[in-house]
PDB file with one MODEL, atoms N, CA, C and O in Angstrom:
MODEL        1
ATOM      1  N   MET A   1       9.981 -34.201  19.813  1.00  0.00           N
ATOM      2  CA  MET A   1       8.912 -33.799  18.929  1.00  0.00           C
ATOM      3  C   MET A   1       7.833 -34.868  18.892  1.00  0.00           C
ATOM      4  O   MET A   1       6.649 -34.566  18.739  1.00  0.00           O
ATOM      5  N   GLY A   2       8.248 -36.105  19.031  1.00  0.00           N
ATOM      6  CA  GLY A   2       7.283 -37.197  19.034  1.00  0.00           C
ATOM      7  C   GLY A   2       6.328 -37.102  20.209  1.00  0.00           C
ATOM      8  O   GLY A   2       5.150 -37.439  20.085  1.00  0.00           O
ATOM      9  N   ASP A   3       6.829 -36.642  21.353  1.00  0.00           N
ATOM     10  CA  ASP A   3       5.976 -36.489  22.529  1.00  0.00           C
ATOM     11  C   ASP A   3       4.891 -35.437  22.278  1.00  0.00           C
ATOM     12  O   ASP A   3       3.760 -35.578  22.742  1.00  0.00           O
ATOM     13  N   LEU A   4       5.242 -34.400  21.550  1.00  0.00           N
ATOM     14  CA  LEU A   4       4.272 -33.358  21.234  1.00  0.00           C
ATOM     15  C   LEU A   4       3.144 -33.932  20.387  1.00  0.00           C
ATOM     16  O   LEU A   4       1.970 -33.683  20.661  1.00  0.00           O
ATOM     17  N   PHE A   5       3.498 -34.705  19.353  1.00  0.00           N
ATOM     18  CA  PHE A   5       2.472 -35.284  18.495  1.00  0.00           C
ATOM     19  C   PHE A   5       1.637 -36.314  19.240  1.00  0.00           C
ATOM     20  O   PHE A   5       0.436 -36.427  18.998  1.00  0.00           O
ATOM     21  N   ASN A   6       2.259 -37.066  20.143  1.00  0.00           N
ATOM     22  CA  ASN A   6       1.499 -38.042  20.933  1.00  0.00           C
ATOM     23  C   ASN A   6       0.490 -37.331  21.829  1.00  0.00           C
ATOM     24  O   ASN A   6      -0.654 -37.770  21.942  1.00  0.00           O
ATOM     25  N   SER A   7       0.900 -36.248  22.460  1.00  0.00           N
ATOM     26  CA  SER A   7      -0.028 -35.539  23.330  1.00  0.00           C
ATOM     27  C   SER A   7      -1.127 -34.860  22.518  1.00  0.00           C
ATOM     28  O   SER A   7      -2.269 -34.787  22.972  1.00  0.00           O
ATOM     29  N   LEU A   8      -0.802 -34.365  21.328  1.00  0.00           N
ATOM     30  CA  LEU A   8      -1.824 -33.761  20.477  1.00  0.00           C
ATOM     31  C   LEU A   8      -2.789 -34.818  19.939  1.00  0.00           C
ATOM     32  O   LEU A   8      -3.983 -34.558  19.792  1.00  0.00           O
ATOM     33  N   ASN A   9      -2.274 -35.998  19.649  1.00  0.00           N
ATOM     34  CA  ASN A   9      -3.137 -37.089  19.201  1.00  0.00           C
ATOM     35  C   ASN A   9      -4.124 -37.481  20.298  1.00  0.00           C
ATOM     36  O   ASN A   9      -5.265 -37.840  20.005  1.00  0.00           O
ATOM     37  N   GLN A  10      -3.702 -37.415  21.534  1.00  0.00           N
ATOM     38  CA  GLN A  10      -4.596 -37.720  22.644  1.00  0.00           C
ATOM     39  C   GLN A  10      -5.709 -36.689  22.753  1.00  0.00           C
ATOM     40  O   GLN A  10      -6.807 -37.001  23.215  1.00  0.00           O
ATOM     41  N   LEU A  11      -5.426 -35.453  22.327  1.00  0.00           N
ATOM     42  CA  LEU A  11      -6.447 -34.413  22.332  1.00  0.00           C
ATOM     43  C   LEU A  11      -7.351 -34.482  21.105  1.00  0.00           C
ATOM     44  O   LEU A  11      -8.320 -33.729  21.011  1.00  0.00           O
ATOM     45  N   GLY A  12      -7.048 -35.367  20.174  1.00  0.00           N
ATOM     46  CA  GLY A  12      -7.866 -35.516  18.980  1.00  0.00           C
ATOM     47  C   GLY A  12      -7.361 -34.707  17.791  1.00  0.00           C
ATOM     48  O   GLY A  12      -8.049 -34.598  16.776  1.00  0.00           O
ATOM     49  N   ILE A  13      -6.175 -34.145  17.912  1.00  0.00           N
ATOM     50  CA  ILE A  13      -5.608 -33.373  16.817  1.00  0.00           C
ATOM     51  C   ILE A  13      -4.544 -34.243  16.161  1.00  0.00           C
ATOM     52  O   ILE A  13      -3.553 -34.616  16.789  1.00  0.00           O
ATOM     53  N   SER A  14      -4.762 -34.560  14.895  1.00  0.00           N
ATOM     54  CA  SER A  14      -3.810 -35.448  14.227  1.00  0.00           C
ATOM     55  C   SER A  14      -2.668 -34.641  13.614  1.00  0.00           C
ATOM     56  O   SER A  14      -2.800 -33.441  13.375  1.00  0.00           O
ATOM     57  N   SER A  15      -1.567 -35.304  13.367  1.00  0.00           N
ATOM     58  CA  SER A  15      -0.424 -34.656  12.739  1.00  0.00           C
ATOM     59  C   SER A  15      -0.770 -34.249  11.312  1.00  0.00           C
ATOM     60  O   SER A  15      -0.190 -33.302  10.781  1.00  0.00           O
ATOM     61  N   PHE A  16      -1.708 -34.954  10.688  1.00  0.00           N
ATOM     62  CA  PHE A  16      -2.155 -34.592   9.342  1.00  0.00           C
ATOM     63  C   PHE A  16      -2.798 -33.206   9.347  1.00  0.00           C
ATOM     64  O   PHE A  16      -2.555 -32.404   8.445  1.00  0.00           O
ATOM     65  N   LEU A  17      -3.616 -32.926  10.358  1.00  0.00           N
ATOM     66  CA  LEU A  17      -4.260 -31.627  10.469  1.00  0.00           C
ATOM     67  C   LEU A  17      -3.227 -30.534  10.719  1.00  0.00           C
ATOM     68  O   LEU A  17      -3.300 -29.464  10.115  1.00  0.00           O
ATOM     69  N   LEU A  18      -2.286 -30.788  11.584  1.00  0.00           N
ATOM     70  CA  LEU A  18      -1.236 -29.805  11.873  1.00  0.00           C
ATOM     71  C   LEU A  18      -0.378 -29.530  10.647  1.00  0.00           C
ATOM     72  O   LEU A  18      -0.022 -28.382  10.382  1.00  0.00           O
ATOM     73  N   GLU A  19      -0.048 -30.561   9.910  1.00  0.00           N
ATOM     74  CA  GLU A  19       0.746 -30.385   8.706  1.00  0.00           C
ATOM     75  C   GLU A  19      -0.038 -29.583   7.660  1.00  0.00           C
ATOM     76  O   GLU A  19       0.533 -28.735   6.974  1.00  0.00           O
ATOM     77  N   GLY A  20      -1.305 -29.841   7.541  1.00  0.00           N
ATOM     78  CA  GLY A  20      -2.151 -29.090   6.613  1.00  0.00           C
ATOM     79  C   GLY A  20      -2.232 -27.626   6.992  1.00  0.00           C
ATOM     80  O   GLY A  20      -2.146 -26.755   6.126  1.00  0.00           O
ATOM     81  N   LEU A  21      -2.397 -27.341   8.285  1.00  0.00           N
ATOM     82  CA  LEU A  21      -2.436 -25.948   8.741  1.00  0.00           C
ATOM     83  C   LEU A  21      -1.108 -25.253   8.490  1.00  0.00           C
ATOM     84  O   LEU A  21      -1.080 -24.078   8.125  1.00  0.00           O
ATOM     85  N   PHE A  22      -0.016 -25.968   8.682  1.00  0.00           N
ATOM     86  CA  PHE A  22       1.295 -25.404   8.424  1.00  0.00           C
ATOM     87  C   PHE A  22       1.441 -24.986   6.970  1.00  0.00           C
ATOM     88  O   PHE A  22       1.884 -23.872   6.691  1.00  0.00           O
ATOM     89  N   TRP A  23       1.073 -25.867   6.032  1.00  0.00           N
ATOM     90  CA  TRP A  23       1.216 -25.560   4.610  1.00  0.00           C
ATOM     91  C   TRP A  23       0.267 -24.450   4.168  1.00  0.00           C
ATOM     92  O   TRP A  23       0.632 -23.610   3.345  1.00  0.00           O
ATOM     93  N   ILE A  24      -0.928 -24.444   4.704  1.00  0.00           N
ATOM     94  CA  ILE A  24      -1.865 -23.364   4.375  1.00  0.00           C
ATOM     95  C   ILE A  24      -1.300 -22.025   4.852  1.00  0.00           C
ATOM     96  O   ILE A  24      -1.336 -21.033   4.123  1.00  0.00           O
ATOM     97  N   GLY A  25      -0.787 -22.006   6.064  1.00  0.00           N
ATOM     98  CA  GLY A  25      -0.178 -20.786   6.589  1.00  0.00           C
ATOM     99  C   GLY A  25       1.015 -20.342   5.768  1.00  0.00           C
ATOM    100  O   GLY A  25       1.194 -19.147   5.533  1.00  0.00           O
ATOM    101  N   LEU A  26       1.822 -21.273   5.334  1.00  0.00           N
ATOM    102  CA  LEU A  26       2.994 -20.957   4.525  1.00  0.00           C
ATOM    103  C   LEU A  26       2.592 -20.380   3.169  1.00  0.00           C
ATOM    104  O   LEU A  26       3.212 -19.430   2.693  1.00  0.00           O
ATOM    105  N   VAL A  27       1.570 -20.942   2.552  1.00  0.00           N
ATOM    106  CA  VAL A  27       1.088 -20.433   1.263  1.00  0.00           C
ATOM    107  C   VAL A  27       0.502 -19.040   1.427  1.00  0.00           C
ATOM    108  O   VAL A  27       0.767 -18.162   0.607  1.00  0.00           O
ATOM    109  N   VAL A  28      -0.291 -18.818   2.473  1.00  0.00           N
ATOM    110  CA  VAL A  28      -0.871 -17.495   2.715  1.00  0.00           C
ATOM    111  C   VAL A  28       0.230 -16.468   2.938  1.00  0.00           C
ATOM    112  O   VAL A  28       0.150 -15.365   2.399  1.00  0.00           O
ATOM    113  N   LEU A  29       1.236 -16.794   3.702  1.00  0.00           N
ATOM    114  CA  LEU A  29       2.353 -15.891   3.941  1.00  0.00           C
ATOM    115  C   LEU A  29       3.094 -15.580   2.644  1.00  0.00           C
ATOM    116  O   LEU A  29       3.453 -14.428   2.400  1.00  0.00           O
ATOM    117  N   ALA A  30       3.327 -16.591   1.815  1.00  0.00           N
ATOM    118  CA  ALA A  30       4.029 -16.379   0.543  1.00  0.00           C
ATOM    119  C   ALA A  30       3.226 -15.472  -0.381  1.00  0.00           C
ATOM    120  O   ALA A  30       3.795 -14.583  -1.013  1.00  0.00           O
ATOM    121  N   VAL A  31       1.919 -15.680  -0.470  1.00  0.00           N
ATOM    122  CA  VAL A  31       1.078 -14.841  -1.323  1.00  0.00           C
ATOM    123  C   VAL A  31       1.082 -13.405  -0.826  1.00  0.00           C
ATOM    124  O   VAL A  31       1.166 -12.476  -1.628  1.00  0.00           O
ATOM    125  N   TYR A  32       0.994 -13.210   0.470  1.00  0.00           N
ATOM    126  CA  TYR A  32       1.027 -11.857   1.053  1.00  0.00           C
ATOM    127  C   TYR A  32       2.349 -11.163   0.752  1.00  0.00           C
ATOM    128  O   TYR A  32       2.351 -10.007   0.329  1.00  0.00           O
ATOM    129  N   LEU A  33       3.462 -11.839   0.961  1.00  0.00           N
ATOM    130  CA  LEU A  33       4.773 -11.238   0.736  1.00  0.00           C
ATOM    131  C   LEU A  33       5.004 -10.917  -0.742  1.00  0.00           C
ATOM    132  O   LEU A  33       5.572  -9.874  -1.065  1.00  0.00           O
ATOM    133  N   ILE A  34       4.572 -11.796  -1.635  1.00  0.00           N
ATOM    134  CA  ILE A  34       4.711 -11.534  -3.064  1.00  0.00           C
ATOM    135  C   ILE A  34       3.842 -10.344  -3.461  1.00  0.00           C
ATOM    136  O   ILE A  34       4.269  -9.514  -4.264  1.00  0.00           O
ATOM    137  N   GLY A  35       2.639 -10.248  -2.916  1.00  0.00           N
ATOM    138  CA  GLY A  35       1.765  -9.112  -3.197  1.00  0.00           C
ATOM    139  C   GLY A  35       2.369  -7.802  -2.736  1.00  0.00           C
ATOM    140  O   GLY A  35       2.300  -6.804  -3.452  1.00  0.00           O
ATOM    141  N   GLN A  36       2.959  -7.788  -1.552  1.00  0.00           N
ATOM    142  CA  GLN A  36       3.619  -6.582  -1.052  1.00  0.00           C
ATOM    143  C   GLN A  36       4.802  -6.200  -1.928  1.00  0.00           C
ATOM    144  O   GLN A  36       5.024  -5.021  -2.205  1.00  0.00           O
ATOM    145  N   TRP A  37       5.548  -7.184  -2.355  1.00  0.00           N
ATOM    146  CA  TRP A  37       6.709  -6.938  -3.187  1.00  0.00           C
ATOM    147  C   TRP A  37       6.295  -6.373  -4.538  1.00  0.00           C
ATOM    148  O   TRP A  37       6.910  -5.425  -5.026  1.00  0.00           O
ATOM    149  N   LEU A  38       5.256  -6.944  -5.151  1.00  0.00           N
ATOM    150  CA  LEU A  38       4.796  -6.457  -6.449  1.00  0.00           C
ATOM    151  C   LEU A  38       4.173  -5.074  -6.356  1.00  0.00           C
ATOM    152  O   LEU A  38       4.325  -4.269  -7.275  1.00  0.00           O
ATOM    153  N   SER A  39       3.474  -4.782  -5.265  1.00  0.00           N
ATOM    154  CA  SER A  39       2.839  -3.472  -5.140  1.00  0.00           C
ATOM    155  C   SER A  39       3.868  -2.361  -4.933  1.00  0.00           C
ATOM    156  O   SER A  39       3.566  -1.191  -5.168  1.00  0.00           O
ATOM    157  N   SER A  40       5.068  -2.708  -4.501  1.00  0.00           N
ATOM    158  CA  SER A  40       6.096  -1.688  -4.325  1.00  0.00           C
ATOM    159  C   SER A  40       6.584  -1.141  -5.662  1.00  0.00           C
ATOM    160  O   SER A  40       7.207  -0.080  -5.699  1.00  0.00           O
ATOM    161  N   PHE A  41       6.313  -1.848  -6.763  1.00  0.00           N
ATOM    162  CA  PHE A  41       6.722  -1.398  -8.083  1.00  0.00           C
ATOM    163  C   PHE A  41       5.647  -0.575  -8.780  1.00  0.00           C
ATOM    164  O   PHE A  41       5.912   0.000  -9.836  1.00  0.00           O
ATOM    165  N   ALA A  42       4.458  -0.502  -8.227  1.00  0.00           N
ATOM    166  CA  ALA A  42       3.317   0.085  -8.918  1.00  0.00           C
ATOM    167  C   ALA A  42       3.531   1.543  -9.302  1.00  0.00           C
ATOM    168  O   ALA A  42       3.356   1.895 -10.468  1.00  0.00           O
ATOM    169  N   TYR A  43       3.901   2.391  -8.364  1.00  0.00           N
ATOM    170  CA  TYR A  43       4.021   3.812  -8.646  1.00  0.00           C
ATOM    171  C   TYR A  43       5.382   4.377  -8.270  1.00  0.00           C
ATOM    172  O   TYR A  43       5.507   5.568  -7.985  1.00  0.00           O
ATOM    173  N   SER A  44       6.383   3.542  -8.269  1.00  0.00           N
ATOM    174  CA  SER A  44       7.684   4.001  -7.804  1.00  0.00           C
ATOM    175  C   SER A  44       8.335   5.015  -8.757  1.00  0.00           C
ATOM    176  O   SER A  44       9.137   5.840  -8.321  1.00  0.00           O
ATOM    177  N   ASP A  45       7.999   4.960 -10.043  1.00  0.00           N
ATOM    178  CA  ASP A  45       8.623   5.866 -11.000  1.00  0.00           C
ATOM    179  C   ASP A  45       7.744   7.056 -11.350  1.00  0.00           C
ATOM    180  O   ASP A  45       8.161   7.915 -12.127  1.00  0.00           O
ATOM    181  N   TYR A  46       6.545   7.129 -10.802  1.00  0.00           N
ATOM    182  CA  TYR A  46       5.622   8.194 -11.165  1.00  0.00           C
ATOM    183  C   TYR A  46       5.661   9.306 -10.131  1.00  0.00           C
ATOM    184  O   TYR A  46       5.473   9.070  -8.937  1.00  0.00           O
ATOM    185  N   HIS A  47       5.906  10.521 -10.606  1.00  0.00           N
ATOM    186  CA  HIS A  47       5.889  11.697  -9.746  1.00  0.00           C
ATOM    187  C   HIS A  47       4.988  12.733 -10.390  1.00  0.00           C
ATOM    188  O   HIS A  47       5.116  13.019 -11.580  1.00  0.00           O
ATOM    189  N   GLU A  48       4.078  13.295  -9.607  1.00  0.00           N
ATOM    190  CA  GLU A  48       3.170  14.306 -10.128  1.00  0.00           C
ATOM    191  C   GLU A  48       3.918  15.600 -10.401  1.00  0.00           C
ATOM    192  O   GLU A  48       4.793  16.011  -9.638  1.00  0.00           O
ATOM    193  N   THR A  49       3.553  16.222 -11.498  1.00  0.00           N
ATOM    194  CA  THR A  49       4.128  17.529 -11.798  1.00  0.00           C
ATOM    195  C   THR A  49       3.388  18.567 -10.960  1.00  0.00           C
ATOM    196  O   THR A  49       2.280  18.307 -10.492  1.00  0.00           O
ATOM    197  N   PRO A  50       3.982  19.720 -10.769  1.00  0.00           N
ATOM    198  CA  PRO A  50       3.295  20.777 -10.028  1.00  0.00           C
ATOM    199  C   PRO A  50       1.946  21.159 -10.653  1.00  0.00           C
ATOM    200  O   PRO A  50       0.987  21.463  -9.942  1.00  0.00           O
ATOM    201  N   LEU A  51       1.887  21.138 -11.979  1.00  0.00           N
ATOM    202  CA  LEU A  51       0.637  21.478 -12.640  1.00  0.00           C
ATOM    203  C   LEU A  51      -0.448  20.439 -12.339  1.00  0.00           C
ATOM    204  O   LEU A  51      -1.610  20.797 -12.145  1.00  0.00           O
ATOM    205  N   GLU A  52      -0.077  19.164 -12.301  1.00  0.00           N
ATOM    206  CA  GLU A  52      -1.049  18.115 -11.970  1.00  0.00           C
ATOM    207  C   GLU A  52      -1.566  18.271 -10.542  1.00  0.00           C
ATOM    208  O   GLU A  52      -2.756  18.089 -10.288  1.00  0.00           O
ATOM    209  N   ILE A  53      -0.685  18.604  -9.620  1.00  0.00           N
ATOM    210  CA  ILE A  53      -1.096  18.813  -8.230  1.00  0.00           C
ATOM    211  C   ILE A  53      -2.049  19.997  -8.141  1.00  0.00           C
ATOM    212  O   ILE A  53      -3.069  19.934  -7.455  1.00  0.00           O
ATOM    213  N   LEU A  54      -1.712  21.069  -8.832  1.00  0.00           N
ATOM    214  CA  LEU A  54      -2.557  22.261  -8.838  1.00  0.00           C
ATOM    215  C   LEU A  54      -3.929  21.952  -9.424  1.00  0.00           C
ATOM    216  O   LEU A  54      -4.947  22.396  -8.893  1.00  0.00           O
ATOM    217  N   GLN A  55      -3.959  21.197 -10.512  1.00  0.00           N
ATOM    218  CA  GLN A  55      -5.231  20.837 -11.138  1.00  0.00           C
ATOM    219  C   GLN A  55      -6.083  19.969 -10.225  1.00  0.00           C
ATOM    220  O   GLN A  55      -7.300  20.142 -10.171  1.00  0.00           O
ATOM    221  N   LYS A  56      -5.466  19.041  -9.510  1.00  0.00           N
ATOM    222  CA  LYS A  56      -6.219  18.198  -8.579  1.00  0.00           C
ATOM    223  C   LYS A  56      -6.800  19.004  -7.425  1.00  0.00           C
ATOM    224  O   LYS A  56      -7.945  18.795  -7.024  1.00  0.00           O
ATOM    225  N   GLU A  57      -6.006  19.921  -6.899  1.00  0.00           N
ATOM    226  CA  GLU A  57      -6.497  20.766  -5.801  1.00  0.00           C
ATOM    227  C   GLU A  57      -7.676  21.619  -6.262  1.00  0.00           C
ATOM    228  O   GLU A  57      -8.637  21.806  -5.516  1.00  0.00           O
ATOM    229  N   PHE A  58      -7.606  22.132  -7.480  1.00  0.00           N
ATOM    230  CA  PHE A  58      -8.699  22.927  -8.021  1.00  0.00           C
ATOM    231  C   PHE A  58      -9.939  22.053  -8.243  1.00  0.00           C
ATOM    232  O   PHE A  58     -11.060  22.467  -7.946  1.00  0.00           O
ATOM    233  N   ALA A  59      -9.727  20.854  -8.761  1.00  0.00           N
ATOM    234  CA  ALA A  59     -10.849  19.936  -9.011  1.00  0.00           C
ATOM    235  C   ALA A  59     -11.519  19.517  -7.711  1.00  0.00           C
ATOM    236  O   ALA A  59     -12.734  19.319  -7.687  1.00  0.00           O
ATOM    237  N   ARG A  60     -10.768  19.378  -6.643  1.00  0.00           N
ATOM    238  CA  ARG A  60     -11.337  19.002  -5.336  1.00  0.00           C
ATOM    239  C   ARG A  60     -12.057  20.166  -4.669  1.00  0.00           C
ATOM    240  O   ARG A  60     -12.818  19.973  -3.721  1.00  0.00           O
ATOM    241  N   GLY A  61     -11.819  21.354  -5.161  1.00  0.00           N
ATOM    242  CA  GLY A  61     -12.449  22.525  -4.561  1.00  0.00           C
ATOM    243  C   GLY A  61     -11.663  23.105  -3.408  1.00  0.00           C
ATOM    244  O   GLY A  61     -12.190  23.915  -2.645  1.00  0.00           O
ATOM    245  N   ASN A  62     -10.415  22.708  -3.267  1.00  0.00           N
ATOM    246  CA  ASN A  62      -9.581  23.214  -2.181  1.00  0.00           C
ATOM    247  C   ASN A  62      -9.064  24.623  -2.439  1.00  0.00           C
ATOM    248  O   ASN A  62      -8.679  25.326  -1.505  1.00  0.00           O
ATOM    249  N   ILE A  63      -9.056  25.038  -3.703  1.00  0.00           N
ATOM    250  CA  ILE A  63      -8.643  26.399  -4.050  1.00  0.00           C
ATOM    251  C   ILE A  63      -9.671  26.981  -5.017  1.00  0.00           C
ATOM    252  O   ILE A  63     -10.373  26.249  -5.715  1.00  0.00           O
ATOM    253  N   THR A  64      -9.744  28.289  -5.046  1.00  0.00           N
ATOM    254  CA  THR A  64     -10.694  28.953  -5.944  1.00  0.00           C
ATOM    255  C   THR A  64     -10.092  29.063  -7.342  1.00  0.00           C
ATOM    256  O   THR A  64      -8.907  28.801  -7.550  1.00  0.00           O
ATOM    257  N   GLU A  65     -10.934  29.456  -8.287  1.00  0.00           N
ATOM    258  CA  GLU A  65     -10.453  29.616  -9.655  1.00  0.00           C
ATOM    259  C   GLU A  65      -9.409  30.724  -9.742  1.00  0.00           C
ATOM    260  O   GLU A  65      -8.434  30.621 -10.487  1.00  0.00           O
ATOM    261  N   ALA A  66      -9.628  31.780  -8.972  1.00  0.00           N
ATOM    262  CA  ALA A  66      -8.657  32.878  -8.967  1.00  0.00           C
ATOM    263  C   ALA A  66      -7.306  32.405  -8.435  1.00  0.00           C
ATOM    264  O   ALA A  66      -6.267  32.730  -9.009  1.00  0.00           O
ATOM    265  N   GLU A  67      -7.313  31.633  -7.334  1.00  0.00           N
ATOM    266  CA  GLU A  67      -6.057  31.107  -6.785  1.00  0.00           C
ATOM    267  C   GLU A  67      -5.382  30.173  -7.785  1.00  0.00           C
ATOM    268  O   GLU A  67      -4.161  30.182  -7.940  1.00  0.00           O
ATOM    269  N   TYR A  68      -6.202  29.365  -8.462  1.00  0.00           N
ATOM    270  CA  TYR A  68      -5.671  28.442  -9.473  1.00  0.00           C
ATOM    271  C   TYR A  68      -4.959  29.208 -10.587  1.00  0.00           C
ATOM    272  O   TYR A  68      -3.826  28.889 -10.946  1.00  0.00           O
ATOM    273  N   LEU A  69      -5.630  30.214 -11.125  1.00  0.00           N
ATOM    274  CA  LEU A  69      -5.060  30.969 -12.242  1.00  0.00           C
ATOM    275  C   LEU A  69      -3.822  31.755 -11.827  1.00  0.00           C
ATOM    276  O   LEU A  69      -2.833  31.794 -12.559  1.00  0.00           O
ATOM    277  N   ILE A  70      -3.876  32.382 -10.649  1.00  0.00           N
ATOM    278  CA  ILE A  70      -2.722  33.150 -10.179  1.00  0.00           C
ATOM    279  C   ILE A  70      -1.515  32.236  -9.956  1.00  0.00           C
ATOM    280  O   ILE A  70      -0.397  32.560 -10.358  1.00  0.00           O
ATOM    281  N   THR A  71      -1.751  31.101  -9.317  1.00  0.00           N
ATOM    282  CA  THR A  71      -0.655  30.173  -9.030  1.00  0.00           C
ATOM    283  C   THR A  71      -0.099  29.586 -10.317  1.00  0.00           C
ATOM    284  O   THR A  71       1.114  29.425 -10.457  1.00  0.00           O
ATOM    285  N   GLN A  72      -0.966  29.273 -11.242  1.00  0.00           N
ATOM    286  CA  GLN A  72      -0.526  28.682 -12.505  1.00  0.00           C
ATOM    287  C   GLN A  72       0.354  29.657 -13.290  1.00  0.00           C
ATOM    288  O   GLN A  72       1.336  29.244 -13.908  1.00  0.00           O
ATOM    289  N   VAL A  73       0.013  30.933 -13.269  1.00  0.00           N
ATOM    290  CA  VAL A  73       0.759  31.921 -14.043  1.00  0.00           C
ATOM    291  C   VAL A  73       2.017  32.388 -13.299  1.00  0.00           C
ATOM    292  O   VAL A  73       3.091  32.484 -13.892  1.00  0.00           O
ATOM    293  N   SER A  74       1.880  32.674 -12.011  1.00  0.00           N
ATOM    294  CA  SER A  74       2.995  33.297 -11.297  1.00  0.00           C
ATOM    295  C   SER A  74       4.020  32.326 -10.733  1.00  0.00           C
ATOM    296  O   SER A  74       5.152  32.726 -10.461  1.00  0.00           O
ATOM    297  N   HIS A  75       3.657  31.063 -10.550  1.00  0.00           N
ATOM    298  CA  HIS A  75       4.585  30.076  -9.986  1.00  0.00           C
ATOM    299  C   HIS A  75       4.554  28.791 -10.810  1.00  0.00           C
ATOM    300  O   HIS A  75       4.118  27.759 -10.301  1.00  0.00           O
ATOM    301  N   PRO A  76       4.991  28.819 -12.034  1.00  0.00           N
ATOM    302  CA  PRO A  76       4.860  27.628 -12.882  1.00  0.00           C
ATOM    303  C   PRO A  76       5.735  26.452 -12.452  1.00  0.00           C
ATOM    304  O   PRO A  76       5.455  25.321 -12.850  1.00  0.00           O
ATOM    305  N   ASN A  77       6.764  26.669 -11.670  1.00  0.00           N
ATOM    306  CA  ASN A  77       7.667  25.579 -11.284  1.00  0.00           C
ATOM    307  C   ASN A  77       7.564  25.183  -9.822  1.00  0.00           C
ATOM    308  O   ASN A  77       8.435  24.469  -9.325  1.00  0.00           O
ATOM    309  N   GLN A  78       6.531  25.620  -9.117  1.00  0.00           N
ATOM    310  CA  GLN A  78       6.391  25.285  -7.698  1.00  0.00           C
ATOM    311  C   GLN A  78       5.112  24.496  -7.465  1.00  0.00           C
ATOM    312  O   GLN A  78       4.120  24.671  -8.172  1.00  0.00           O
ATOM    313  N   THR A  79       5.152  23.629  -6.465  1.00  0.00           N
ATOM    314  CA  THR A  79       3.967  22.885  -6.093  1.00  0.00           C
ATOM    315  C   THR A  79       3.110  23.717  -5.170  1.00  0.00           C
ATOM    316  O   THR A  79       3.581  24.699  -4.596  1.00  0.00           O
ATOM    317  N   LEU A  80       1.858  23.336  -5.021  1.00  0.00           N
ATOM    318  CA  LEU A  80       0.950  24.060  -4.151  1.00  0.00           C
ATOM    319  C   LEU A  80       1.385  23.941  -2.693  1.00  0.00           C
ATOM    320  O   LEU A  80       1.213  24.885  -1.923  1.00  0.00           O
ATOM    321  N   GLU A  81       1.948  22.791  -2.302  1.00  0.00           N
ATOM    322  CA  GLU A  81       2.378  22.601  -0.920  1.00  0.00           C
ATOM    323  C   GLU A  81       3.507  23.581  -0.561  1.00  0.00           C
ATOM    324  O   GLU A  81       3.548  24.097   0.556  1.00  0.00           O
ATOM    325  N   SER A  82       4.411  23.830  -1.497  1.00  0.00           N
ATOM    326  CA  SER A  82       5.512  24.736  -1.185  1.00  0.00           C
ATOM    327  C   SER A  82       5.039  26.184  -1.102  1.00  0.00           C
ATOM    328  O   SER A  82       5.670  27.008  -0.439  1.00  0.00           O
ATOM    329  N   LEU A  83       3.938  26.493  -1.768  1.00  0.00           N
ATOM    330  CA  LEU A  83       3.416  27.844  -1.700  1.00  0.00           C
ATOM    331  C   LEU A  83       2.682  28.110  -0.399  1.00  0.00           C
ATOM    332  O   LEU A  83       2.709  29.230   0.112  1.00  0.00           O
ATOM    333  N   SER A  84       2.024  27.087   0.146  1.00  0.00           N
ATOM    334  CA  SER A  84       1.239  27.278   1.356  1.00  0.00           C
ATOM    335  C   SER A  84       2.106  27.217   2.606  1.00  0.00           C
ATOM    336  O   SER A  84       1.650  27.598   3.684  1.00  0.00           O
ATOM    337  N   ALA A  85       3.329  26.751   2.491  1.00  0.00           N
ATOM    338  CA  ALA A  85       4.218  26.621   3.650  1.00  0.00           C
ATOM    339  C   ALA A  85       4.811  27.950   4.056  1.00  0.00           C
ATOM    340  O   ALA A  85       5.581  28.016   5.014  1.00  0.00           O
TER     341      ALA A  85
ENDMDL
END
């Protein structure tokens, strides 16, 4: 390992710079991994009800008012995706 640092020193790269880059990389990796871990808890317990899905589809304009009303009345326990399949 000493030979590596000697050859890098000859190129003008000090071990101080390499050590600094190592720690910066380690901190960036730790922050990224912690962020991914925390974001996995964000919506894990939330599930949309069929009525919420139907309301969103109607609000987006993907279905007409007639389709919205018919689906809401005739299929109260089904999602829109299961009806279109």
